[in-house]
Biotite code that builds the C-alpha atoms (Angstrom):
import biotite.structure as struc

atoms = struc.array([
    struc.Atom([91.402, 132.334, 78.148], chain_id="A", res_id=1, res_name="MET", atom_name="CA", element="C"),
    struc.Atom([94.353, 130.061, 78.367], chain_id="A", res_id=2, res_name="ASN", atom_name="CA", element="C"),
    struc.Atom([92.886, 126.759, 79.696], chain_id="A", res_id=3, res_name="TYR", atom_name="CA", element="C"),
    struc.Atom([96.262, 124.910, 79.221], chain_id="A", res_id=4, res_name="GLU", atom_name="CA", element="C"),
    struc.Atom([97.825, 127.366, 81.745], chain_id="A", res_id=5, res_name="LYS", atom_name="CA", element="C"),
    struc.Atom([95.031, 126.967, 84.126], chain_id="A", res_id=6, res_name="GLU", atom_name="CA", element="C"),
    struc.Atom([95.364, 123.145, 84.032], chain_id="A", res_id=7, res_name="ALA", atom_name="CA", element="C"),
    struc.Atom([98.940, 123.444, 84.678], chain_id="A", res_id=8, res_name="ALA", atom_name="CA", element="C"),
    struc.Atom([98.383, 125.228, 87.919], chain_id="A", res_id=9, res_name="THR", atom_name="CA", element="C"),
    struc.Atom([97.044, 124.266, 91.279], chain_id="A", res_id=10, res_name="SER", atom_name="CA", element="C"),
    struc.Atom([95.944, 125.876, 94.510], chain_id="A", res_id=11, res_name="LEU", atom_name="CA", element="C"),
    struc.Atom([97.861, 124.939, 97.568], chain_id="A", res_id=12, res_name="VAL", atom_name="CA", element="C"),
    struc.Atom([96.975, 126.018, 101.123], chain_id="A", res_id=13, res_name="GLN", atom_name="CA", element="C"),
    struc.Atom([99.819, 126.522, 103.566], chain_id="A", res_id=14, res_name="ASP", atom_name="CA", element="C"),
    struc.Atom([98.931, 124.417, 106.579], chain_id="A", res_id=15, res_name="PRO", atom_name="CA", element="C"),
    struc.Atom([100.326, 126.845, 109.165], chain_id="A", res_id=16, res_name="GLU", atom_name="CA", element="C"),
    struc.Atom([99.445, 130.245, 107.698], chain_id="A", res_id=17, res_name="SER", atom_name="CA", element="C"),
    struc.Atom([96.367, 129.232, 105.794], chain_id="A", res_id=18, res_name="GLY", atom_name="CA", element="C"),
    struc.Atom([97.446, 131.319, 102.768], chain_id="A", res_id=19, res_name="VAL", atom_name="CA", element="C"),
    struc.Atom([96.240, 129.792, 99.444], chain_id="A", res_id=20, res_name="ILE", atom_name="CA", element="C"),
    struc.Atom([98.809, 130.271, 96.618], chain_id="A", res_id=21, res_name="ARG", atom_name="CA", element="C"),
    struc.Atom([99.026, 128.956, 92.920], chain_id="A", res_id=22, res_name="LYS", atom_name="CA", element="C"),
    struc.Atom([101.778, 126.594, 92.007], chain_id="A", res_id=23, res_name="THR", atom_name="CA", element="C"),
    struc.Atom([102.827, 125.477, 88.522], chain_id="A", res_id=24, res_name="ALA", atom_name="CA", element="C"),
    struc.Atom([102.861, 121.805, 87.711], chain_id="A", res_id=25, res_name="LYS", atom_name="CA", element="C"),
    struc.Atom([105.704, 120.554, 85.773], chain_id="A", res_id=26, res_name="SER", atom_name="CA", element="C"),
    struc.Atom([104.943, 118.045, 83.057], chain_id="A", res_id=27, res_name="SER", atom_name="CA", element="C"),
    struc.Atom([108.485, 116.701, 82.762], chain_id="A", res_id=28, res_name="SER", atom_name="CA", element="C"),
    struc.Atom([109.791, 113.475, 84.068], chain_id="A", res_id=29, res_name="VAL", atom_name="CA", element="C"),
    struc.Atom([111.667, 115.478, 86.767], chain_id="A", res_id=30, res_name="VAL", atom_name="CA", element="C"),
    struc.Atom([108.458, 117.254, 87.689], chain_id="A", res_id=31, res_name="GLY", atom_name="CA", element="C"),
    struc.Atom([106.585, 113.958, 88.217], chain_id="A", res_id=32, res_name="MET", atom_name="CA", element="C"),
    struc.Atom([109.077, 113.343, 91.200], chain_id="A", res_id=33, res_name="ILE", atom_name="CA", element="C"),
    struc.Atom([107.822, 116.006, 93.588], chain_id="A", res_id=34, res_name="SER", atom_name="CA", element="C"),
    struc.Atom([110.035, 118.032, 95.791], chain_id="A", res_id=35, res_name="ARG", atom_name="CA", element="C"),
    struc.Atom([108.401, 116.569, 98.902], chain_id="A", res_id=36, res_name="ILE", atom_name="CA", element="C"),
    struc.Atom([108.858, 112.953, 97.641], chain_id="A", res_id=37, res_name="PHE", atom_name="CA", element="C"),
    struc.Atom([112.590, 113.624, 97.300], chain_id="A", res_id=38, res_name="LEU", atom_name="CA", element="C"),
    struc.Atom([112.903, 115.203, 100.594], chain_id="A", res_id=39, res_name="GLN", atom_name="CA", element="C"),
    struc.Atom([110.929, 112.509, 102.456], chain_id="A", res_id=40, res_name="SER", atom_name="CA", element="C"),
    struc.Atom([112.826, 109.752, 100.651], chain_id="A", res_id=41, res_name="PHE", atom_name="CA", element="C"),
    struc.Atom([116.345, 111.291, 101.519], chain_id="A", res_id=42, res_name="THR", atom_name="CA", element="C"),
    struc.Atom([115.318, 111.954, 105.002], chain_id="A", res_id=43, res_name="LEU", atom_name="CA", element="C"),
    struc.Atom([114.101, 108.370, 105.645], chain_id="A", res_id=44, res_name="THR", atom_name="CA", element="C"),
    struc.Atom([116.828, 106.871, 103.858], chain_id="A", res_id=45, res_name="PHE", atom_name="CA", element="C"),
    struc.Atom([119.631, 108.661, 105.672], chain_id="A", res_id=46, res_name="LEU", atom_name="CA", element="C"),
    struc.Atom([117.705, 108.278, 108.982], chain_id="A", res_id=47, res_name="ALA", atom_name="CA", element="C"),
    struc.Atom([117.330, 104.481, 108.722], chain_id="A", res_id=48, res_name="GLU", atom_name="CA", element="C"),
    struc.Atom([120.863, 103.795, 107.319], chain_id="A", res_id=49, res_name="TRP", atom_name="CA", element="C"),
    struc.Atom([122.722, 101.811, 109.884], chain_id="A", res_id=50, res_name="GLY", atom_name="CA", element="C"),
    struc.Atom([120.293, 101.857, 112.578], chain_id="A", res_id=51, res_name="ASP", atom_name="CA", element="C"),
    struc.Atom([119.404, 98.822, 114.750], chain_id="A", res_id=52, res_name="ARG", atom_name="CA", element="C"),
    struc.Atom([116.395, 97.770, 112.629], chain_id="A", res_id=53, res_name="SER", atom_name="CA", element="C"),
    struc.Atom([118.488, 97.644, 109.491], chain_id="A", res_id=54, res_name="GLN", atom_name="CA", element="C"),
    struc.Atom([121.150, 95.832, 111.261], chain_id="A", res_id=55, res_name="LEU", atom_name="CA", element="C"),
    struc.Atom([118.455, 93.287, 112.504], chain_id="A", res_id=56, res_name="ALA", atom_name="CA", element="C"),
    struc.Atom([117.075, 92.902, 109.068], chain_id="A", res_id=57, res_name="THR", atom_name="CA", element="C"),
    struc.Atom([120.538, 92.214, 107.662], chain_id="A", res_id=58, res_name="ILE", atom_name="CA", element="C"),
    struc.Atom([121.118, 89.389, 110.317], chain_id="A", res_id=59, res_name="ILE", atom_name="CA", element="C"),
    struc.Atom([117.521, 87.987, 109.710], chain_id="A", res_id=60, res_name="LEU", atom_name="CA", element="C"),
    struc.Atom([118.218, 87.965, 105.998], chain_id="A", res_id=61, res_name="ALA", atom_name="CA", element="C"),
    struc.Atom([121.497, 86.182, 106.443], chain_id="A", res_id=62, res_name="ALA", atom_name="CA", element="C"),
    struc.Atom([119.687, 83.389, 108.353], chain_id="A", res_id=63, res_name="ARG", atom_name="CA", element="C"),
    struc.Atom([116.198, 83.178, 106.759], chain_id="A", res_id=64, res_name="GLU", atom_name="CA", element="C"),
    struc.Atom([114.449, 83.532, 103.369], chain_id="A", res_id=65, res_name="ASP", atom_name="CA", element="C"),
    struc.Atom([115.684, 86.739, 101.733], chain_id="A", res_id=66, res_name="VAL", atom_name="CA", element="C"),
    struc.Atom([112.316, 87.398, 99.840], chain_id="A", res_id=67, res_name="VAL", atom_name="CA", element="C"),
    struc.Atom([110.291, 86.934, 102.999], chain_id="A", res_id=68, res_name="GLY", atom_name="CA", element="C"),
    struc.Atom([112.547, 89.190, 105.046], chain_id="A", res_id=69, res_name="VAL", atom_name="CA", element="C"),
    struc.Atom([112.389, 91.788, 102.195], chain_id="A", res_id=70, res_name="ALA", atom_name="CA", element="C"),
    struc.Atom([108.637, 91.793, 101.783], chain_id="A", res_id=71, res_name="VAL", atom_name="CA", element="C"),
    struc.Atom([108.204, 91.673, 105.595], chain_id="A", res_id=72, res_name="GLY", atom_name="CA", element="C"),
    struc.Atom([110.616, 94.602, 106.003], chain_id="A", res_id=73, res_name="GLY", atom_name="CA", element="C"),
    struc.Atom([109.019, 96.749, 103.391], chain_id="A", res_id=74, res_name="VAL", atom_name="CA", element="C"),
    struc.Atom([105.487, 96.084, 104.671], chain_id="A", res_id=75, res_name="LEU", atom_name="CA", element="C"),
    struc.Atom([106.437, 96.856, 108.267], chain_id="A", res_id=76, res_name="GLY", atom_name="CA", element="C"),
    struc.Atom([108.276, 99.965, 107.331], chain_id="A", res_id=77, res_name="HIS", atom_name="CA", element="C"),
    struc.Atom([105.471, 101.098, 105.054], chain_id="A", res_id=78, res_name="SER", atom_name="CA", element="C"),
    struc.Atom([102.788, 100.515, 107.757], chain_id="A", res_id=79, res_name="LEU", atom_name="CA", element="C"),
    struc.Atom([104.872, 102.368, 110.422], chain_id="A", res_id=80, res_name="CYS", atom_name="CA", element="C"),
    struc.Atom([105.632, 105.297, 108.139], chain_id="A", res_id=81, res_name="THR", atom_name="CA", element="C"),
    struc.Atom([101.953, 105.526, 106.801], chain_id="A", res_id=82, res_name="GLY", atom_name="CA", element="C"),
    struc.Atom([100.841, 105.670, 110.557], chain_id="A", res_id=83, res_name="LEU", atom_name="CA", element="C"),
    struc.Atom([103.330, 108.399, 111.214], chain_id="A", res_id=84, res_name="ALA", atom_name="CA", element="C"),
    struc.Atom([102.127, 110.446, 108.075], chain_id="A", res_id=85, res_name="VAL", atom_name="CA", element="C"),
    struc.Atom([98.431, 110.141, 109.088], chain_id="A", res_id=86, res_name="MET", atom_name="CA", element="C"),
    struc.Atom([99.269, 110.897, 112.674], chain_id="A", res_id=87, res_name="GLY", atom_name="CA", element="C"),
    struc.Atom([101.323, 113.858, 111.715], chain_id="A", res_id=88, res_name="GLY", atom_name="CA", element="C"),
    struc.Atom([98.463, 115.207, 109.437], chain_id="A", res_id=89, res_name="ARG", atom_name="CA", element="C"),
    struc.Atom([96.002, 114.898, 112.215], chain_id="A", res_id=90, res_name="MET", atom_name="CA", element="C"),
    struc.Atom([98.194, 116.692, 114.808], chain_id="A", res_id=91, res_name="ILE", atom_name="CA", element="C"),
    struc.Atom([99.030, 119.447, 112.146], chain_id="A", res_id=92, res_name="ALA", atom_name="CA", element="C"),
    struc.Atom([95.274, 120.113, 111.759], chain_id="A", res_id=93, res_name="GLN", atom_name="CA", element="C"),
    struc.Atom([94.789, 120.619, 115.466], chain_id="A", res_id=94, res_name="ARG", atom_name="CA", element="C"),
    struc.Atom([98.189, 122.128, 116.635], chain_id="A", res_id=95, res_name="ILE", atom_name="CA", element="C"),
    struc.Atom([100.555, 124.601, 114.997], chain_id="A", res_id=96, res_name="SER", atom_name="CA", element="C"),
    struc.Atom([103.855, 123.370, 113.583], chain_id="A", res_id=97, res_name="VAL", atom_name="CA", element="C"),
    struc.Atom([105.553, 125.851, 115.983], chain_id="A", res_id=98, res_name="ARG", atom_name="CA", element="C"),
    struc.Atom([103.940, 124.233, 118.860], chain_id="A", res_id=99, res_name="THR", atom_name="CA", element="C"),
    struc.Atom([104.896, 120.777, 117.926], chain_id="A", res_id=100, res_name="VAL", atom_name="CA", element="C"),
    struc.Atom([108.451, 121.895, 117.380], chain_id="A", res_id=101, res_name="THR", atom_name="CA", element="C"),
    struc.Atom([108.550, 123.514, 120.871], chain_id="A", res_id=102, res_name="LEU", atom_name="CA", element="C"),
    struc.Atom([107.201, 120.543, 122.464], chain_id="A", res_id=103, res_name="ILE", atom_name="CA", element="C"),
    struc.Atom([109.758, 118.271, 120.632], chain_id="A", res_id=104, res_name="GLY", atom_name="CA", element="C"),
    struc.Atom([112.576, 120.388, 121.557], chain_id="A", res_id=105, res_name="GLY", atom_name="CA", element="C"),
    struc.Atom([111.552, 120.548, 125.263], chain_id="A", res_id=106, res_name="ALA", atom_name="CA", element="C"),
    struc.Atom([111.123, 116.739, 125.316], chain_id="A", res_id=107, res_name="VAL", atom_name="CA", element="C"),
    struc.Atom([114.485, 116.277, 123.667], chain_id="A", res_id=108, res_name="PHE", atom_name="CA", element="C"),
    struc.Atom([116.146, 118.461, 126.242], chain_id="A", res_id=109, res_name="LEU", atom_name="CA", element="C"),
    struc.Atom([114.339, 116.654, 129.046], chain_id="A", res_id=110, res_name="LEU", atom_name="CA", element="C"),
    struc.Atom([115.809, 113.362, 127.684], chain_id="A", res_id=111, res_name="PHE", atom_name="CA", element="C"),
    struc.Atom([119.273, 114.955, 127.495], chain_id="A", res_id=112, res_name="ALA", atom_name="CA", element="C"),
    struc.Atom([119.258, 116.262, 131.056], chain_id="A", res_id=113, res_name="ILE", atom_name="CA", element="C"),
    struc.Atom([117.926, 112.812, 132.293], chain_id="A", res_id=114, res_name="THR", atom_name="CA", element="C"),
    struc.Atom([120.721, 111.114, 130.533], chain_id="A", res_id=115, res_name="ALA", atom_name="CA", element="C"),
    struc.Atom([123.190, 113.356, 132.179], chain_id="A", res_id=116, res_name="LEU", atom_name="CA", element="C"),
    struc.Atom([122.049, 112.773, 135.719], chain_id="A", res_id=117, res_name="PHE", atom_name="CA", element="C"),
    struc.Atom([120.760, 109.211, 135.778], chain_id="A", res_id=118, res_name="LEU", atom_name="CA", element="C"),
    struc.Atom([123.083, 106.203, 135.939], chain_id="A", res_id=119, res_name="ASP", atom_name="CA", element="C"),
    struc.Atom([122.373, 103.922, 132.976], chain_id="A", res_id=120, res_name="PRO", atom_name="CA", element="C"),
    struc.Atom([123.127, 100.851, 135.064], chain_id="A", res_id=121, res_name="ASN", atom_name="CA", element="C"),
    struc.Atom([120.376, 101.967, 137.636], chain_id="A", res_id=122, res_name="GLY", atom_name="CA", element="C"),
    struc.Atom([122.655, 102.064, 140.546], chain_id="A", res_id=123, res_name="GLU", atom_name="CA", element="C"),
])
């Protein structure tokens, strides 16, 4: 038996379909940075770039201690993201991804329709 080949593979279960498949682990430096890490980093980086919380952090750093603002910002964002990941995992175990996508789409459309018909000034 080739034990090196067995050690270089792992079993992964698809959360939606339940299918178990083998995946090869890469031992190179590029392999250490997983695909999901790159996807989540890119998604978070692009989503947060230029949003209100980043602008507020820039203003706060201009007025206060930069190290304190950086540490507070990293800890706050890490906690928020960690809770989102754990909540997402719990939801995915109980509800299918398709159902979550449909509910999210319906809520998005509801907000869009509401924004079209309601006056933002409340008059």
